[in-house]
Each structure stands twice: as structure tokens, then as C-alpha cells.
N, C-alpha and C positions, 0 to 999 in steps of 0.2 A: 582126765587131766588135759588131754588134747583138745576136747571140746571147750573146756574152760578157758584155756589160752587162746583158742581160735576166736571165741566170743569177745574176749577182751581186745584182741587185735583188731577185730572189725569195728568195735566201738571206738577205740582210740583213733583208728584211721578216719572214721566219719567225723569225730569231734576235732581232730587236728586240722584236717584240710577237707572242707565240704566239697565233694565231687559232684558231677552231674547226677541228678537224682536217678535217672534210669540205669546209670552205671552202678551205683550203689545197690539198686534194686536187683540188678542181674547178679552181682556178686553174692548178695545175701540169699537170693533164690536158689542159686547153685548150692550154696553151703547147706541150707536147710533141707533141700530135697536129697542131696547126696548123703547127708548124715541120717536122714530119716529112712531112705530106701536102700542105702548101700551103693558102693561103687559099681557093682556088676549089673545093676538093673538098667537095662537099656531104655526102659520107659522114662527114665529120669530126664533124659535129653528132650524127649518129646513134651513132657509136662512143663519143663522150664521154658522151652520155646513158646509153648501155647500160652502160658501165663504172662510171659514177657510181652507177647503180641497183644494180649488183652489189655495189659497195663498201658501200652502205647496208645491203644485205641481209646481208652478211657480218659487219658490225660489230654484234654482238648487244648487247642491253641489259645493262649491268652493274650495274643497280640491285639485283638479287637474286642475287649469285653463289652457286653451289653450293658445298658444303663438302667436295668431293672433287676431287682433281687430281693433277698430276704436278709434282715439284719441278724447276723450270726452272733456277734458279741459287741460289747461296748468297752471303750477305754475312757480315760480322763479327758481326751482331746478329740474324740470322734467315735465312729462306729465302723465295724468290719461288715461289709455287705457281700453276701455270696451271690454272684450273678451267674448267668448261664455259662460263662466261659472263664471264670476265675473270680478271685476275691479282690475287692476294691476297698480302700480305706477312705471313708467319707469324713471330711475334716469338719469339726465344730458344729454339729447339729444335734438338737435335742431329740434323739430317737429312742425307741423302745425295743427290747428284745423281740425277735420274731415278726416285726412289722415287714410287710411287703411294700416296697417303695420304688419309685422311679425318680431319677435326678437328672438335672441338666447341668452340663459343665464340661470343660475340657479335661480329659483324663491325662495325668502326668505319670510317667514311669518313675518309680521311687528310686532316687539316685543313691548310689553307694557312697556312704560316708565312711572314709577310711579312718580308722582309729585303732590304737594298739589295745584297746579295751573293749569289753562287751557291754551291753546294756543300752546301746543306741537304738534309735528308731529303725534304722535300716536292718540291723541284726534281728530285731523283734519281728519286722515284717517278713524277713526271710524264713524265720522259724514258723511263722503262721501262713506261709505260702501266699503272701500279699504282694502283688507286683505293681499295682497302680494306686494312686491316690487322686482325689478330686476335691476341690473346694466348690461345692455346687452353687449354681446361680439360683436354683429353686429345687424344691423336693416335693413330690406328690406321694402321699401315703394312701395306698389303695386298700390295704387290709391290715387290721391289727388283730391277729388270731388270739383266741383266749387260751393261753398256755400258762403253766405254772410260773415259769420264769418271767414272762411279760407282765403277768398280774402282780407278782411279787415286786418286780422292779417299780412298777407304778405306785404301789403302796409305799415303798421306801422313799421314793421321790417326794411323796406327800408329807413325810415326817418333818416337823418344823424344827426340832432341835438338831443342829448341825453335828454335834458330837455323836448323838445316837444314830443319825443317818449315816455318818462315816463308819460306825461300827457295823451296821447291818450291810453296808455295801462291801466291806471287806469280808465279812463272814460268808455272804452268799455269792458274791461275784468277783471278789478280788480287787475291787475298786476302792476309791477313798484314800485317806491319809495313811502313811506308813506306821502310825501309832499301833495299828492292829495287824501288822504284817504277819505275825505268827499264825493268825487264824487263816490267812490266805494260804500259808504253807500247809496247814492241816487240810485245806480244801483241795489244793493242787496235787497233794500226795495221795488223795483218795481215802485218808483215814476217817473222815467224817462219813462219807458214803458207806464205807465198809463197816463202821461202827453201827450205823442205822440198819444195815442189812443183817448184822449179827443180832441186833435187838429183835427184829422181826423173826429171825430163825428161832431165837430162844422162846419168844412168845408163842409162835405156832407149834413149837416142839412140845408144849404142854398138852396139846390136843391131838397131834398126829406125830408119827414116827417115820424114820427112814428118808427116802428121797423127797417126800413132800415138803418137809421143812427146808431142805436145801434148795428146792425149787422156789419156795417162797422168798428165801434169802436172795437168790439170783434175780428173781423178778423185781425185787426192791431195788437192787443195784442197777439193773437195766433202766428202771423208771427214772431214778435219780440222775444217772449219767445222761440219759437222753434229754431230760428237761433242763439240765444245766450245762450241756455241751461238753461233758467230760469224756470225749471219745477215747482218749488214750487209757484212761482208767477202766473204761468199759471193755476195751479190747484186751487189756491185760487180765482182767477178771475172768473173761470168757476163755481165754487161751489157757490160763492156769487151771481152771475148772476141767477143761478137756484133758490136759496133761496129767492131772491127778487121777482122772478116770482111767487113763492108760497106765496108771501105777508106775510112773517113772520116779526115780530118786529126786530129791529136792534140788540138787545142783544141776541136774539135766534139765529139770523143769525151768529153772531160771535162765539157763542158756537158750533153750528153745524159745522161751517167751521173748527174750530180747531180740533174737534173730527174726522171729515172726513179726514182731512189732515194727522192725525196720523194713520188713518185707511189705507190710501194709502201708507205711508212710515213712520214707527215709528222713523227711524233715523233722520228725520227732526227736532225732538224736540231738538236736540243738535245743530241746525243750527241757527246762528244769524239772517239769513234772516227770518226764521219762526217767531221768537219773534218780530222782527222789523216790519214785514208786518202786523201782527195781532195787535200790539200795535198802529201803525199808524191808522189802520182801526178803532179801538176802540175809540181812542181820537178824530178822525175826526168826528165821530158820535156825540160827545159832543161839540166840539168847532167849527166845520164846517170850519177849516182852516188847509190845509195840511202842511203848514210851521210850524205852532204851534204844530201840532200833530207829525211831524217828529222830531222837537226839543225835545219835552217832551218824546218821545219814545227812541231816540238814546242815550240821556245822561245816563239813568240808565242801558241800556243794554250794552253799552261800558264799563261802570264802573263794571258791573258784569262779563264781559268776558275778557277784556284786561286791566282792572283796571286803565285806564287813559282816559281823554277826553279833547280835545282842544276847548275852547270856541271861540278862534280866527278862527279856521277852520270852526266851526259851523256858526259863523256870516258871514264869507265869502260865505259859501254855501247857507245860507238863503237869502242873497242879490242876489245871482244868480238864486235861485230856480224858480221864476216865469218865467224866460227866459230859464230854463234849457232844456226843449224839443227842443226849437229852436236852442240853442247852440249845443246840441247833434246831431241834424239832419244836421246842418251846418258843424260841424266837420266831420260827416260821408261823406257828399258830398265832402268836401275838401280833405279828406283822400283818397277816392276812385278815385278822379280825379287828385291825386298827386300834390295838390297845398297847402300842409301844411305849406310851407315856409313863406306864408304871415302871419301866426300866431306866428312865432318864437319870434317876438318882444314882443307881448302881453303876451304870456306864460312866456317868460323870465322875464318880468317885475313882473308878479304875483309871480313867484318863488323866485325872489330876494327881493321882498318887505318885510321889517322887520316889519310886523304887529304883535302886541302883541298876543301871543299864549294862555295865561291864561290857562295853563294845570292844570286840577284837577286830583288827584289820589286817590287811596283807593278802596279796594275791597268791592263792594256792595253785600251783601248776598242775597239769593233768597227772604227771607222775606222782605228785604229792597226794592227789585223791586216791590213786591206786595204792600207794603206800599206806594211807590212812585205813582203807578197807582191809588190806592185808594184815596190818597190825591188829585191827579190831577182831579179826577172825582167828588170830593165833592162839589166844588163851580165852576161849568163851567161858570157861568156868573159873577163871582167875581175874576177876574184875580189877583188882588193884594194879596188876601188871598192865592191863589194857589202859586204865586211866593214866598211869605214869608215862607210858610210851606215847599216848595220843597228846598228853600235855606237853611233851617235848616237841612234838610236831607243831603244835599251836604257838609255843614260845618262839621257836626259830622262824616261823612264818610271820609272827608279830614284829620281830626285830630284824627284818630283812635289811634295814638301813645299816645295820652293823657290818654287813658283808658287801657294801657298795662303795668301792674305792673312787668312784668318778664324781667330778662336779658335773651336774647335768642341767642343761637349760632346754626346756621343752616349749615350743610353740604348739599349743594344742589345737587339734582340728575340732572346733566348736561351732561349725557353721558360719553364718555371717556375724562375726563378732571377734573379740580378742580375748585371749587368756594365755599367760605364760607362767610356767613354774620353774623356779630356781632351787635346786637341791644340792647340798654339799655333802662330801663323803663322810660316812660314819655319824651322820647327824639325824636326830629324830624330828627336826622341824624343816620347814621350807619357806620360801618367800613366793608370794603370788602377785603377779602384775596383771591387773584386770581379771574379770571373772567370767566374761562371756555372757550371752543372753540367758534368760531364765530357762528357755527350752533346752539348753545344753548343760545343765547343771550336773547331770549324771556323768558326763565326760570328765569334768573337772574333779568331781567327787571320786570317781574311779581312779584317776591319776594319783590322787593323794592317798586313797585307801590302799591301792595296790602296793605302795612302798611302806605301808604301816605308819603313815604320818597322821598324827592327831593334833598337832599344833602348828601354827604359822608364826614365824618370827616377824613377818610383816605382810600386810595386805595393802597393796598400792593400787590406787584407782586413778587412772589418767584423767577421766572426767566422768560425769554422772549419767551418760547415755546408757540405755538399757543393754545395748550389745557389748558394753564394757564393764558395767557395774550391776548387771541385772541379777547376779546371785550373791550380792553383798550380805543381805540379811540372812540368807541360807547358810553362808559360810560362818558368820558370826554365831549363829545358833548351834552348828554342828561341830565346830572346831574351836580350840583355845587359840585366840589371836592376841599376840603381844602388843601389836600396834596397827592401827588402821590409818593410812596416810592418803589424804585426798586434797591437800593444800600445798601451795608452793613454798619451798624453803631451799636454802642453798645446797644442803647435802642430806642424804639419808644414810645414817651410820648403823650398820648391823654388825653382828659378831665377826663375820668372815668376809664382808664385803662392804664397800662404801660406794653409794651411787650419787652422782652429781646431777642436780637439776639445772638445766640450761634455760635461759630467759626467765629465771624465777622472779626477777623484779619487774616483769612486764605482764600487763593484764589486757585481755582483749574482750570485746563485746560478745563475740560468738563463743558458745560453749566448746565447740570443736577447736577453735584457735587457742582457747585458754587451757588446752590440755597440758598436763605435766609432761615435760620433755626430759627423758632420763638418759644418762650416759653412764655406762659402767664397763669395767674390764674384767675378763675372765681369761686366765692364761695370757696368750699373746693376741687375743682378739678383743676389740672394743666394739660394744654394741650401742646403737642409738635406737631408743624407743620413743617415737614422737607422738603417739596418740593419734588424733584425727586432725592435726593441723593442716592448714592450707598453704598454698604457694607463697602467700604474703608473709606468713610466719616463717616459712623456710628462708625467705630472703633476709629477714631479721636475724635468723640463726647464722647464716653464712657471714653476714657482715659483722656480727658480734664475736664469732669464734672462727676466724679464717684459718688458723694454723692447727686445728685439732687433728689427731689421727683417729679415724673411724674405719672399721672394717666391715661390719654387718649392720645393714639398715632394715629395721622392720618398717616396710613401706607405710607411709602415713595414710589414714582413712581407707585402708584395704585396697589401695591401688586406684583410688578415684582420680578422675582427670583433673580434679581441682588441686592435686598434690603431686609429689614427685616431680618437681620442676627441673628443667635442665640445669639451673644454677646449682641446685643441691647435689644432683647426680654427678655433674662434672667437677665440682669443687673438691670432692674428697675421693680417695682411692678405694672405693668400695670393692670388697671381695664377694659379698653375697647380698641379695635382697630377698626379704620374706614377705609373702602376702598371706593374710589370714582371711579367707573368703568361704562362703557357702557354695555348694554345688547348685548351679542353675539359679543363682540369686537374682532377685528382681532388679537389682542396681547394675547388673553386668560388670561387677568387680572381679578382677582388676580390668580396668579399661584397656582395650586393645592397644590404644596409642601409648599408654604408659608402659605396657609390656614391650612394645616395639622400641620405646625410648631406652629402656634398660639393655635390650639386646644390642642396639647400636652402640652403646657405650661398653659393650663386652662384659656386662655384669651378670653372672648366673643368678637366676631367680628360682625360688621354690614357693609353690602355692599349696596351702593345706587342702584346698578342694581337689587337687590332683594327686598329691603324695601323702596326704594324711598328716599325722603328727611329725613335727620336725624336731629332732633331738640333736643337740650339741653335746659331745662328751669331751671332758678334759681330764687328762691323767698326766701329771708332771708337765713336760714340755710337748706332749702329744695331744692332738685334738682331731676329732673326726665327727662326721654328721651321718645320721642314720634316720630314715623315714619309714613310715608304716608300709609303703609299697616296696620296701627293701632296697631302696637307693642308698648306697654307701659311698661316702666321700671322705678320704684322708686329707686333712688340711696341713699343708706344709708350712 
């Protein structure tokens, strides 16, 4: 029991607050060796120190990465290249797995994008140990080795049917559209590779007995994991094999496996594959059903990381799961033999079938994940009790808005763009003001899904620039939207708030100047949301509305020097000014002269690039501000 609690404590510590890697390594190393050898073994200290020194020696300095390396993995927007001194993300290049390349271009350290939610590029890069990115001026490919993954990827890229191509990319590499996301989960959890290894074991077992068939199974697992870069799955498999050979009980096996995996690579604790693989292994020991273990593990982990889960996709995946190794192997053979065309009809039918998705949303906290697994393990032989208790967890997670007493206005950190979400207490809907650029859709989606919001009372677009309206179509597709507003009109009337449009009767030639200018009041604070207007429009605004009371200004055009004129700043008694900018953005927003202008006027400023998401909370007559970097301000 102590080992079980100790393991959970280490995992929770790593997940809640990522510490320095070597510190995590040292703590885990001490735990593993002390538990393995005992407290009184003097050699423990020597072994721990020796391994720790070796670890420090092997972790090279990544401050000056070399510009040559091997393509380790691919994403939708670039490639991860393993160089001599670290991993580099190469942006927007058509590369192939395992290619050896050299690139020219200035390396940029990946900036930390502060956000209250997971799923951003910075968090993904941290989990993959990527510290630099580059948009190369040129790339030289020195060698394209003949490996299974590189050959397979080239064959998939040659498929003409985009739906079939997307299916194969998700099945083998976890790329492509999210329509086939369930297959990516099967891949990252190791169930596909494990199923193929068991197929080989059963086949070899017809001819040989004993350790030889187990060796064939392990060699198959090693071959697949090495070719497709599943290092975590391979490490877990080998560790569990060794612990079973030592004849430890199942719970000790899982605890030691988790601690040794952290010993190998502490960054794996932020990987979905780590939690999914261990969760499946834990529940399989209780239920002896891989399908049930996968279902019960994937639901809480998806709700904890991406805040949404489709039961329709899960049902489809579970129906196919027994035959998944055969499907995977058949698709591999067809793809390598260039005969994928015979599957176009079947894949197209699956893609176009309007099966019910039954999407659940809501951010499941870490303690909720722990509660889920504890409830799942209480009654392993009474599935009705398990289903009822877990259904209650899902229900309360889905309706989190029922327990939210605050009016919340959030200026999201979406990089170089604008997105604001207004949510009222005990309400299942929200109002969105601008959507941010297409590259930041995950931040907006996570903000809505985390609260369990599936409908929007209004989607307001100040103008059609991509940094303000870049996710319009995606929101319309994924959420129920009662009204999309992108034209000028005197007032916008919603159920719990009325917004006034200023200068609604004037039109300007510039798209930025013709932005919707919104004025609305929450509690005792009045907000001005001016889009990307320039100083000329600000002059018209001051002359047309000289006596308005305005408290919080969302700085126009991200703090550009063409806006935030002295006339606007000095005319109204502003209490706060907000900037929505990207870290190290190429426009240098907000301009230093504008920041200085606000400072001279004594107006406090908050910049999403520095503080992350900016949240205004209102409860009765009380109001306060909270940011991602834990800045907290009570507004009097």
C-alpha cells in the first residue's frame, strides 16, 4: 500500500508542477533503488550517485544545437529533427521519416505561451523535449534511409484519395484529420503493437513451446516500436517482462514500471501515452479485458487533456478492436503494395456515415482522474456499480457550469490575435468576441470545452482578418451557435447582456477601421472592445461620445503605434488596458511608445504575451482579475 501511495504521489507531483528534469530524476532514482535494495544497503547511495552523474553527462547542452540531424517524427506543420545536441522543430517542410538533413536558418528558442489549458504548441514541445524551432531558408537532404516508416510514409503521401490518405496517416503515424482520432489512441496506447505481438506468439506457439514463443512476441514488439518510434511503449513492455520474470505481484509490477519509466525520461509524465498505457495495464489486471480497460482509461485521460471525448468514436473503435491487429497488418500490406484503392469505398463510407458522436466535454482535474480509477477498481466484478458511479463522475464533469457562480470575461492568450469569451453563471452557453488565428483554435476550443459549453449564444466578429475571425468556420462546425454577428447595428441584445455598437452608422474604407466597436457593462465595469481601429477612428469616437464612462480598454490593433492615441487615453478615466499579443511577434506589438504612453497616464496594462489568459470575475458587487501567471488583483 505504501508503494502504491508513493507512486501516485510522485506522478501527481510531476503532473501538477513540472520540476527540473534532473531533480525529478534524482527523486525517482532514490525511490526505485531504495525500494529495490532496501534502506540498509550502503551501495544504494553509490549506485544513485553514479547513475545521476552518468545522466548529467549524457544530457548535453542544448544551447547551441547543430544544424544537421535525422527526422525523428512529423506533424501537420513541420518535422522534429534530432540533432547532435537536441531536438529542433523545422517549420513547414515536406520531409520524410528518418531522412538525414542539414538546414540553414536562425534557430529560435520556443517561447512559453502562457495558458490555463493544455494542448498548445509550447506544452507539446516541452513533452517532446524540443527547445528550438527554425523556419529554414534552405534544406539539404543528404540521405533517405530505407526504413519501414519512411517507405510507408512515402507510399501514403502518394495516395490520391484525401480521405483514404487521412485514414492511413492516423492509423500509422497519428497525423491527419481528427475524424480517425480513435485509431491514434489505439496506436499511442500500444494496443496495436501488443495485438500484433500476441498474434505472432500464437502463430509461433503452434510449432514451438516455452520461452521461444515469448521471445518471438518480444522481438515483434521491439521491431514495431523501433520502426515507429514508440519508445515509451517499448520501455514499458521490456520493464514489465523483466518484472514478471522476477515474479512480483501485479500491483508492484505497475508501481516499479511507472517509477522506472520516469527514471528513463521524466518528460514522459506529460505524455498522454504514458498515462494511457499504464492505465490500461492497471485496469486489465482487474477486468482481464483489453477493450474495457481501454475504454475506462481513455475517457478520463481525454477529458483531462483535451476536455472532450466522443462516445461515438469510442464505440466504433471498440467494435473494431478485436480485429484491429489484422486490420493494421492488412492496411500495411495494401499500402506497401500500392493497392489502397480497393479500400476507398469502405473508408469513404465510414467517413460519411452520420453515426451519433455523443461528445462529452468538461475539464476533469487530476483528483478527478484519481477518483475515476479508484472507483473503477472498487468493484471489478460488479460492473453495474462501476458504470453507475463513473456515469455520475461524467455527469457532474459535463455540467460544471451548474456550479459556477461567477460572470467571467476572459481575454484568451491566443498568440498574435484576439479572442474573448464571456460566460454567465449557471449558464450552458457563452458569447465569443473574435476567434483568434487558425493556429490557436485549440486554445479557444479548450476554453469552451473545459467549462462543458457546447453552444454559443453569440459569435461576434469585429472584422474578417484571420487573426480575429480565423476560426469562424471551425466554431460553426463544432458548436451550436444561435447568432453570428459581423455587421454594424445599434445594439446586440442577448439574454443576460446588451452590447452597444459605437459609430455603427459610419463606414470606413480600411477593413481595420471598419471594425465593430463594442461597449458593454458587467457589474461596475464598462468595457470598450474596439477591434483594430486606428487613431483617426478613435478621434471620431471621442468626438461622438465625449461623456461616456469607460473603465477597461482592450487596446486597439494589439497595441500598434497607429492606435491608442493620446486623445483616447486622456479623454476617459481608464482603470485598465489589455493587450492581446503573441510572444516575440514580428510586428513588435505592443509598441514600446504605446506602452510608455499608458504608463505616463498611470493606466495599468496587462499583456497576454506576458501574463497569459486574463480573467475578470464578477460576483455581486465584487470583482477581481486573475491571470495565468497567478497575478491576482481585487478591483474596488
